[in-house]
VMD Tcl script that draws the C-alpha trace (Angstrom):
set ca {
  {8.93 18.68 -17.69}
  {7.60 15.17 -17.91}
  {9.57 12.65 -15.87}
  {8.79 8.96 -15.53}
  {10.37 5.91 -13.91}
  {10.68 2.50 -15.50}
  {8.03 1.09 -13.17}
  {5.39 2.61 -15.47}
  {6.18 -0.10 -18.00}
  {4.94 -2.75 -15.55}
  {1.51 -1.09 -15.36}
  {-0.83 -2.73 -17.90}
  {-3.31 0.16 -17.49}
  {-0.70 2.52 -18.98}
  {-0.65 0.64 -22.30}
  {-4.45 0.26 -22.42}
  {-4.90 3.98 -21.77}
  {-2.59 5.03 -24.59}
  {-4.23 2.52 -26.94}
  {-7.59 4.08 -26.11}
  {-6.25 7.61 -26.65}
  {-4.98 6.60 -30.08}
  {-8.56 5.70 -31.15}
  {-10.01 9.12 -30.24}
  {-10.84 11.75 -32.83}
  {-7.99 14.17 -32.11}
  {-7.15 17.53 -33.65}
  {-4.02 17.14 -35.79}
  {-1.83 19.19 -33.44}
  {-2.93 17.06 -30.46}
  {-2.34 13.88 -32.47}
  {1.16 15.10 -33.39}
  {2.12 15.88 -29.77}
  {0.70 12.60 -28.47}
  {2.44 10.64 -31.23}
  {5.80 12.22 -30.26}
  {5.18 11.25 -26.64}
  {4.21 7.68 -27.54}
  {7.34 7.27 -29.69}
  {9.56 8.33 -26.77}
  {7.70 6.00 -24.41}
  {7.97 3.12 -26.89}
  {11.74 3.58 -27.19}
  {12.13 3.56 -23.41}
  {9.79 0.58 -23.07}
  {11.85 -1.47 -25.54}
  {15.07 -0.55 -23.72}
  {13.48 -1.46 -20.36}
  {12.21 -4.82 -21.67}
  {15.68 -5.63 -22.99}
  {17.35 -4.87 -19.66}
  {14.69 -6.82 -17.77}
  {15.39 -9.81 -20.03}
  {19.11 -9.51 -19.29}
  {18.29 -9.77 -15.57}
  {15.89 -12.70 -15.95}
  {18.39 -14.53 -18.15}
  {21.17 -13.85 -15.62}
  {19.24 -14.97 -12.54}
  {16.58 -17.37 -13.75}
  {15.18 -19.62 -16.41}
  {12.37 -19.14 -18.92}
  {9.97 -21.90 -19.89}
  {7.00 -21.15 -22.18}
  {7.33 -17.41 -21.45}
  {7.20 -18.10 -17.69}
  {10.23 -16.77 -15.84}
  {11.46 -18.57 -12.74}
  {14.16 -16.97 -10.63}
  {16.47 -19.52 -9.06}
  {16.09 -19.60 -5.27}
  {19.74 -18.74 -4.65}
  {19.41 -15.70 -6.95}
  {16.20 -14.14 -5.58}
  {17.93 -11.52 -3.43}
  {20.39 -10.41 -6.13}
  {17.64 -10.34 -8.77}
  {15.32 -8.36 -6.51}
  {17.99 -5.76 -5.81}
  {18.93 -5.25 -9.45}
  {15.32 -5.37 -10.66}
  {14.36 -2.81 -8.00}
  {17.10 -0.52 -9.27}
  {15.90 -0.98 -12.86}
  {12.32 -0.06 -11.88}
  {13.48 3.15 -10.16}
  {15.51 4.52 -13.08}
  {13.98 7.85 -14.08}
  {13.77 9.45 -17.50}
  {13.25 13.09 -18.41}
  {11.17 13.06 -21.58}
  {12.27 16.65 -22.32}
  {8.67 17.63 -22.93}
  {6.26 19.87 -21.05}
  {2.90 18.49 -19.93}
  {0.66 18.25 -22.97}
  {-2.59 20.20 -23.14}
  {-5.55 17.89 -22.56}
  {-7.40 17.45 -25.88}
  {-11.11 18.29 -25.69}
  {-12.00 14.84 -27.07}
  {-10.27 13.24 -24.07}
  {-12.13 15.24 -21.41}
  {-15.30 13.13 -21.66}
  {-13.61 9.85 -22.56}
  {-11.25 9.25 -19.66}
  {-12.11 7.15 -16.63}
  {-10.86 7.85 -13.13}
  {-8.35 4.98 -13.34}
  {-7.02 6.42 -16.60}
  {-6.62 9.84 -14.99}
  {-3.94 8.35 -12.75}
  {-1.99 7.41 -15.88}
  {-2.48 10.53 -17.96}
  {-1.77 13.01 -15.15}
  {1.93 12.28 -15.66}
  {1.67 13.42 -19.28}
  {-1.22 15.90 -19.62}
  {-2.11 19.19 -17.98}
  {-5.39 18.36 -16.23}
  {-6.07 21.87 -14.93}
  {-8.91 22.25 -17.45}
  {-10.82 19.56 -15.53}
  {-11.09 21.63 -12.34}
}
mol new
graphics top color blue
foreach p $ca { graphics top sphere $p radius 0.5 }
foreach p [lrange $ca 0 end-1] q [lrange $ca 1 end] { graphics top cylinder $p $q radius 0.2 }
display resetview
C-alpha cells in the first residue's frame, strides 16, 4: 500500500516530478493509474493547504503572500505545524508498475519522489 505524510506537499520537487510525468508518452493503462494517483494527491494537497492556512491565520499575519508568525506564537505554531506535517495518509493503492517511458526519463532526484508511488524493481 502507498502511504504518505503531509510533509510531501512541502517538497517542490514532488510537484515538478509529477508535472514531468504527465508530459510523457504513456500507455493508456499507465496514464489511467497515474491520473487516479494524482487526483488523490491533489485532494490531499488542497486539504493540507487549507489546514496550513488555518494555522498561519491563527498564529501569524500575511502580507503580500508572505507569512509572518508572531514571536509569541512561534512555539505553538511550530508544534501544531509539526503535527500537521506528520499526518499520514493511506492512499489505498498498491505501488504502481513503472511505465517503460519513465525508465529512461527519470533523474536520480526524481527517483526519491517516485519510489513512494512506483515499483522500481524493474530498474535493478
